[in-house]
N, C-alpha and C positions, 0 to 999 in steps of 0.2 A: 464215607470219605472224611467226614468231620472227626470221627473217632481217630483216624490215622493222623490227621492234622494236629489234633490236641496232644496225642501221644508223642508225636515228633517234637512238638514245642516243649513238652515236659522233659523229654530225654535231652534236648539241647541245653535247657537250663541246668539240668543235673550234671551235664558233661563239662560245664564251664571250668571247673577246677579239678577235673578228674581225667584219668587216662582210661583207655587209649584215645588219643586226640582225633583219630579218624572219625570217631562218633561225633565229636564237636563239629568238624568240618562238613560231615555228610548231612547233618541235621539242621544247620543254621538257616540256609535259604530254602530248603525243601518245602517246609510248610507254606511259605509265601508263594512258591511256584504252584503248589497244589491249590491254593486259594485262587490264584489267577486262572488255573484250569477250570475251577468251578464256575467262575464268573463268565469266562469265554464259552463254556459249554452250554450256556443259556442261549447261544446263538445271537448274542447282542450285535446290533448293527453298528457300523462305524459312526461315531458321533453321539451315540447314546450314553446315558449316565453309566451303565454297567460297563460299556466298552472302555471309557476313560478310567474307571476304577481298576479294571483288569490291566490296562496299560500301565497305570501307576504302580500296581503290584509287581509287574515285570521289572520296572525301573528300580524298585526297592530290592528285588532279588539280586539284581546286578550290583547294587550298592553293598548288599550283604557279602557278596563274593569278594569285593574289594576290601571291605573292612576286616574280613577274617584272614586275609592274605598274611602269610608269615612275615613278609616285609611290610613296612608301613605304607599302606595305600589309603591313608585317611582322606586326602584331598580328592582323589578320584571317587572314593566312596561318597564323600560329601556332595560332589557334583551330581552323582547318580541320584541321590536322595533329593537334591535340589530340583532336578527334572521331575522326579516323582511328585513332589508337592505342587509344582506348576501344573502337572497333568491332573492331579486331584482337584486343584483349584478350578480348572476348566470344567471338570465334572460337576462341581458344586455351583459355580456361577451360571452355568447354562440352565440350572434348575430354578434360579431366583427370578423374581419380577424386577421391575425397574426402580423399586423403592428400597433404599438401604437405610439401616439404622445408623445413628451416630454413636451410640454408647458402646456397641460391640467393638468396632475398630479402635475406639478411644481406649477402652480397657485393655484390649489385647496388645496394642502397640506401646502403651504405657508400661505394662508389665514386662513386655519384651525388651524395652529400652533399659529398664532397671536391671534386668538380668544380664543384659549385654554389658552394661557399665560395670557390674560387679565382676564379670569375667575378663574385662578388657585388660587389666594389668598382666594377665597370664597368657594372652593370646599371641603376642609377638607377631610373627609373619602371617598369622591366620586371622588378623583383624577384619580385613575386607571379606574374605570367603565366609567367615562366620556371620558377619553382618548381612551379607546377601542371602545366605541360607536362612537366617532368622526371619528376615523379611518375607521370604517365600512361604515358610511354614505358618507364619502369622496370617498371611493372606489366605492360605488354605483353610485355616481354622475360622477365619472371618466368613468365608463362603459357606462353610459347613453349618455354622450357627445361623446365618441368614436363611439358609434352606429350612432349617428347623423352625425358625420364627414364621416363615411363610406357610409351611405345610402343616406343622403341628401334628405330625404322624410319628408313630414309633420308628418307622423306617428312616425318617429324617433324623430322629434322635440318635440312632446308631451312628450315623455319619458325624454328627456333632460331638458325641462322646468319643468316637474314634480319633477325631482331630485333636481334642483336648488331651486325651491320654498320650497321643503321639508327642505332643509338646512336652508333657511330663517326662517321657522317656528320653527325649533329646536334651532336656535340661540336666537330667541326671548324667547322661553321657558326657555333656560338656564339662560338668563338674568333675567327673571321673578322669577325663583326659587332661583338662587344663588346670585343675586345682588339686584334687586329692583322689588317688586311685585306690579301689578296694574290691575284693571279690564280691562283697555284698552288693555294691553298687552295680556291678556287672550283671548280677542276677536280677536286680530291680529293672535295669535297662531292658533286658530281654523279656521279662514278664510283661512289662508295660508295652513294649514294642509289639509283641505278638497279640496282646489284647487289642491294641489300636487297629492292627491289620485285620483281625477277626471282625471287629465292629464295622470297619469300612467294607469288608467283603459282605457281611450280612446286610448292610444298607443297599448294596448293589443287587443282591439276590432278592431282597424284599421288594425292591422296585420292580424287578422283572416279574415275580410271581403275583404281584398286586394287579398287574395288567394282563396276565395270561391265565 
């Protein structure tokens, strides 16, 4: 299954600036759906870490469908990914203890604020949606890093790395949409996006196989 997923990711990145376009549309969300299938095929119970990661992947796949729509469906796509990050946050924070660090949210939210202020002049009517979305993904990353700090296992590292790479992908996407668009940036967006989702999926599968 992983070979198919990776091949589909590569084909989609290749198809960004090429024809026929049906390949682009057919391959964008398919790897994410297959990752969700892998996670749910573990038989994860409702409320488990893997269950929430799988649910987040489904929300991301829905967001992908909106974002690749020929008409501009950016806001519905943004909302879908907002829910995905909230779901991922549930997955991470249910794995943490009651003790949280100060430096992690301080660094994350400081960098997030700086990035948001740099984008602010170009956001226009998207100021509030982008602010809310940014807050959600930063909270998700905070939770992922807290789990890694608590557990100190490779499986937790997958989740933390996935969250950080997801932020990188979204920062490039924001720059591409609101500041300067280019074919190269769209390739970077998808490579980092797929990498982030693969890492999050591996974190869910690692947790499952660790205890089975």
